[in-house]
N, C-alpha and C positions, 0 to 999 in steps of 0.2 A: 962205122965211124962217120961216113958221109951223111947219115940220117940225123945225127945228134944236133948239129947246128940248126937244121930246119925245125926240129922239135922245140929247140930253145926259143926260136923266134916266135913260134905259135904260142908258147907259154907266156912270153912277154906281152904279146898282143892281147891275150885273154885277160891278163892282169890289168892292162890299161883300160880295156872296155869295162871291166868290173868296177874299177875306180871311178869312171865317168858316170855310171849308173847310180853309184852311192852318194856322190858329192856334186851339188849343183855347180854350174859354171859361175864364176864371179859376177858376170853381167846379170844373170838371172837372179842371183841372190840380192844384189843391190836393188833391182827393180821391185822385188817383193817387199823390201824394207821401206822403200819410198811410198808404195801404195798403202801400207799399213799406217804410216804417219799422216797420210792425206785424209783419213777418216777420223773426225774428232771424237774424243771420248764422251763428250756431252754437248748438247746443243743449248746455247744460252737463250733464255726467254725474255721478251720485252714486257714490262709491266703494262697492264691495260687499264685505261680510265673509261668509265661508263657514264653516259649522259642519257637522261630520259625526261620527257614531259610528264609531270604528275597531274597537272590541271590546266585546262584552257577554257575560258568562258568570257562572255561579253559582260563587263561589269558596269558599263554606262552606255545604254542604247541610244541616248540622246546625243552624247558627244562622240560615240563610236569607240570607246575604250575597250580594247581586247587585252585581258590579263592572262599571261602565261607564266606558270610556275614550274620549275624544273629541279632536278636533283643530279648532282655530280659527285661521283665517288671513284677513288678517294677524293677528299676535299682538296680543291686547288689552293694556290696561294690566295690569301685574303684579298678581296676586291679585284679578282681576276675578271677580265672582260669576257662576256658571253654574248654571242650574237643570236638574235631571233631571225630566222630566214623563212621566206615564203617562196614557193615554186612559181615561177612565171611561165605559163604555158606558151605565151607569145614569144618570149625571149629564149625559152628552153634553157633556163638557168635558175639558180637559187639567188634571191635578192634579199639583202638585209632590210628589215622594216623596223628594227628597234634593237636595243642592246641594254645590258645591265651589268652590275658587278656582283660577285659572289659574296655570301656570308656563310662561312662553313661549307656545307654541301648544298646549300639552297641558292636559288636564283629566281627573282621575280622581274618580269619585263612587262610593262603596261603601255604598249603603243596605242596611239589614236589613229584608226584607219577606217576607210569606208566599208560598208557592208560587202560581204563576199563569201564565196564557198571556195576555200583554198586549202593547200597542204603546207604544213609547217614543220620546222625542226629547229633544235638548238645546236650551236656549234661553239667549241672552245679551242683555242690555239694550243700549240705544243708547249709543254712545261716539263723539262727534264725530271725524271726519266720517261715521262709520258709523251706519246705522240698526240697530235691533234685528234679530237673526237667529235662525233656528231650523234644526236639522238635518233631513234627510229622516227619515221615520218608519221604525222597524224593529220587527218582531214577534219575541218571544222567549219560549220555554218555560222557566220558572224552577222547577226541581225542588227541593223541600225535604222533609226528613224530618219526619214527624208521627206521632203515636200512631195505631196501627191502629184504635183505637176512638173516634177523633175523631168519626166518623159512627157512628150506632147500628148494631148488628147487623141484617142484613136478615132473618135467621132463625136458629134454633138447634134442635138436637135430638140424637138418638142412641138408644141402648138401654141398659137397666140403670140406671134412675134417673139420666139424664145431667144434669149441672149445668154451665152455662157462666157463671161469675160474673165479670163485669167489675168491677174495683175502682172504687168510687165516686169521682167527681171530687174530693170533699173529701179523699180519701186518695191519689188518683193523678191530679193535675192534668195530667200528660202524656198521659193517656188511652191508655196503652200496656200496662197490666197486667191480667191476669185469672188465674183459677184454674179448671181444668177437671177434672172428676171423674165417675166412673161406677162401677157395681158390677163385680165380678169378671166377666171375659169381655165386658164392655160397651164402649161407645164413646160419645164426645161430640163434637159438631161445632158450628161457628158459621160463617155466611156473612157475608163482609165486602164492602162496596162498594169496589172498587179502580179505579173509573173515574178516568182521569187519572194513574194510578200506573204506575211501571215497575220497582220493586224492592221486595222485602220482606226485612226483617232481623229474624229471630226468635231470641230467646234462651229456652231451655227448661230448667227444673229438674224432674227426675223425683223425686217424693217417694214414689213407689210402692214396695212391697216386692217388685218384680219388673221385668220388661221391658215397655216400652210402645213403640208406633210412632206417631210424629208425622208427619202428612201435610199437604201443601198441594195442593189440588185445584182444577182448572178444569173444572167439570162432573164428568164421570166420569174425566177425564184427570188423572193425578198430575203435578203440577209439581215436587214434591220430597218425599222421605220420609227419616226418620231413626229408627233403632231405638236406644233408650236403656236401658241397664241400670239396676238398682236404685240410687237415690240418686246419679245422675250429672247432669251439666250438658252442654249442647251448643247448637250454632247450626244453624239451618235458614234459609239465605239463598238467594233465587232471583230470577231475572229474570221479571217478570210483565207485561212490556209487552204490551198488547192484551187482558189479562184484566180484565174488568169486575166479575166476581163470583167471589171466591176463597173456598174453604172451608178453614178451619183445623180439623183433626180429630186427636183423640187416641184410640187404640184399645189395649185390653189385649192383650198378647201372652201373658204368663204371669206371674200374680201371685197373692197370697194373698187380697187384698181389693179389687182393682180399681185402675184408674189414678187417680192424683192428680198433676197437673202444673201448675206455675206458669209463666206465660209473660210475656215483656216484648218486645213486637213494635212495629216502626216500619215505615212505608211511605214511599217516596220519591215524592212526588206534586206536581202542579201545583195542588192544591186543598186 
């Protein structure tokens, strides 16, 4: 008789333990439900707008017009503003150098800028449901004509009282004009920094009472020569890609008092 109550207590304890193993505690069950709700059934995606430069070229080397054409898809709102930006290595930032408005998916921006070798991109602001977007970067060499004397002469000389007189900026703001002269049987020369340049275009007027020889030299190698008779005009244009120091020289061939030549010269450069 005395053992039965003890056995009953053991049976009741076993039943309680069995029930605990089969059914989670309320706190544990609630936690499991909360974690399941925290995981979304699907992740929402944001529409993507793409921008790219399809063409970049110098369209007017005299004025310095750089024309950039781009494509934007999907098409933005008509006449949306798009910025043409150029990387500034000195400022370590993107700077706007021009802008345009869209027509369908196309954009054309034609800024006028000096010669350069720079990196460019297009940028458009946000338009719901699209975020702001930029194009991949593209590097381009923009060649523009400038006066040959925009940079000072590296050196000048010759024989027979040579004079290489560059027209002052107050009288020749294009920095393209000079007068070269020397005594009879003499010559005069000037060295020009042509780093970053690929073409020289030189107009010459021979005021001498005889024949002169105009030369463009890369060191001792002649890039081009032109013999000019008394009181004549002519052009001396040459490809100078890779020439970093070009000599412009006028020599007397046969005259009574020596060469006197007026020049107007331009370089096609990225600087």
